[in-house]
N, C-alpha and C positions, 0 to 999 in steps of 0.2 A: 621346490619340494619334493620329495618321491613319495609313490603314492604306495604303501606293501599291506595288502592284507594281513595281520597279523596273526587272524584265526586259522588261516591256513599252514602248514608245516612244510619247512624247507627241506627238499631231500636233494643230493648227490650236490657235486662240484660244479659252483657256478649257477644253481638254481635260486631265483630268485622272481619276485615278483616286481621288482622296483623297477623302475621307467628311466632310470637317469644314469650317469655315467658312473658308476658307481667302481667301478675297474681303474679310469686314472690315476688313482690315490696309489693304493699298489703298480700299476707298472712304473709313474713316477717314482717312487721311491726305492723299486728296484736298479732301475736307471742311474738316477741319481748316487747309489748308497756305490754301487758296483764302479762307477766313473772316478770317485773318489779313491776306491781302494785299488783300481788301477793305477793312477797316479800317484800315489802314497806309496805301493810296491815299486813301481819305476824310482822314484827318487830315492827310496830304499837301497836300492842297488847301483843307482847314476851312483853317490858316494861322492858329489861337488858341487859346485854352483851352490852350497848351502853359506856361505859369508861374504856378506859385499861392503866394503870400508867396517863401517861399524854394526854393520846391520848381522843376525846372525837368523837361520830360518827356525821359526818354529818347529821345525820336523828335528830340528837336530840339537832341540835343547831340555836341558842342560848339554853341552858338546862333553864326551867323555871319551878318552882315546882309548883304542881298541887292542892297542899293544901287539900289533902283528896277526890277532887272530884270522884266520881265514874264513872266508866266507862271511865275516861280521864286519857292520857299518857300526858307525854312532851312534844313528838314527833308530837303528833295530834294540841297541839299549837303552833307549827313551821311551817309542813310540807305543810298548807293550802298558804304561802307565794312563796314560789318556786313553786309550782304546781300550783299557779293561772299564773305565769307567765309563763310559759312552756306552759298549755291548751291554753293560748292566742296566744301563739307566732305564730307569720304568715307561719313559718316554719308548724311547728304540727299543724295548722287546715287544711293544706293540706292533709298532711299525715292523719290524721285521717278521716276528710270527704273521702278520695278515700279509705282506707282499712276499716272503723268500717262503714260510711253511704253508701260507693259504691255511689259516687254522684259527678264522677263517678269515677271506679276503677281505671282509665288510660286514658293516651290519646287518642282518637278516639276509645272507648270502652264503647258500651252502658252502662249505669249505673241503680240502682232502679227508678224505674219509680215514680215521687214526684210529689209534687202540684204545686201552682205557687209560682215562684222564686221571693224573696222577700227581696234577699241579705240577708247583715248580721242585721239583723232588727229583733223587736220583739223579740224572744228566747234568737235569735244572738247577740243580741246588747249588748250582755255583753261581747263580743269580745275588745269592745271599752277600754274596763277597763285593756287593753294590757301596755300602757302607764304608769298609775299608777302600776300595776301589777312591772314593770320595777323600778319603786323607790323602793319595797319593796324588790328584789331579790337584789340589790345593796347594802340596809341596811344590809343582810343576808350572803352577802360576807365581809363588815366588821367584822362580828362577826367566820365568818368563817374564816378569815386571824390571827384572835385572837388565835382563836385555833392553826394554825400553829405556832406562836410563843409559847404560850404553851406548845406544840408537844415536844422543844428541852429543856425543863428543866426537870430533873429526879431528883428524893427523891434521898439527899447525903445519905454516913454512919454516916456521926458525923450530921448528921439535916440539914434543909434546902433542898436547889437544888442547881444541877450542871449543868453546859451546855453538852449538847450531841446532837447526832441524829443517830436516830431509824430505821427499817422499815418505822414504822407507821409514823414518820416522813416526809418520802420521799413520800409517800401513800398520806398523808393530800395534801402536798404542789403542789403534782402534781393534785389530783382532784380539789381544791380551785382555782388552776392555769387555770385547763381547765372551771370549771363554769365561771371563769372570761372572758375569751376570749369568751364563747357562749353566757354571759350578754352584753359585750359590743362591740359584733359585731349584736347587735339586730338591729332592722328597726326603734323602736322606738329609740335609742340611738340616730341613724342616722339623724331622724328626729332632736331630741332635741339639740342636736350640730350646726346643719345645716340646717334644715327645717326653712321654714320661709323665708328665705333670698332672695331678689330679688340679694344681691350681699355682696359678704364677705368684699370687698375693703370700703365699706359704714360703714359695721356693728361695734360697739363697739366691741373690740378684734378680729376683722376679720380675720388679720392671723394666729392667734393661733386657733380659731376656724377653719376655714381654711384647717389647718394644721391636726387635731384632726378628722375633715369630713374625710380627702383623707386616714386616717388610716385605721376609722373604717369603709370605704368603700370597703377598701382590704379583710379586716375581715369579713364584711356581704357578699361576694360574696361564703364563704365557710361557711355561718352562719348553714345549714344542719349539714356537716359533724361536726362542733363544736355541736352542738343539740345532736346527737348519741353520739359521744365521749365522752363529758360530763354526760348524762346519765349512760353510763357505767361507768364509773369515780367513779361518788355518789354510786352508787349500789356497785362497788368493795370494793371502801370505808370503806363503813358502815361493809360489810361481812369481809374485814381484822379485823377488830377492834374488832368485836365480836368473831373472832374463837380466836385473842389473848386474848380477855378476859376472853372466855369459857374453854381457856387451851389447847384448839386445838394446837396449836403449839406455838414457844419460839420466841416472836420479837426480831431481830439480832439488838445488835448493833453496827452500825459502827463506831462510834467515842464519 
């Protein structure tokens, strides 16, 4: 536990009476996010190895043709939807405000000196788009679950397809499940099912909405964990499919 004399003011960037390693969190956040951005950017412009048999990388789902548009790849048409959801996510705001903006970098630690605080207005008004980005994220989930379904149909020797489960099937299923939990543990979804009500008992479908709201509330308590786990999940899923498509290793067929 850090020991902080709360009656003393914190002045200047990095000024603190904390004795713990408060900087580990912001540094780790910067490293992980920049690594993901670098990898995602590479994959967007690489624009190959995104399909291996029945497996489609989540970076390219749903796959949209660019019809010869210069410097435009299918991933560029898709990634803005899930990225807008993460960028405006309530947890990620805290993460990058602390790690990139240093405003402040941690509790009871002096941040970078800034001008008058205007809240999430003016330029940051874009954060209010989170509720709409939620709808896009849910739509993307529909396509991702369709990809999971497609991942169990392998080419048959006599033509057509046959049912089977491979390593990529498990990878896509786990990734989509993690993204689903992350999406539906969102604060905006919690408000969608239970916000604006003074009484569930008097609301249409009140009992059902209260049941869903309670479930989302439990998931919401771990929203930060789901945010990070699902981020690793989508990156690793794409990496797995890329390696299989490039012939780096063989996708194991479970049955």
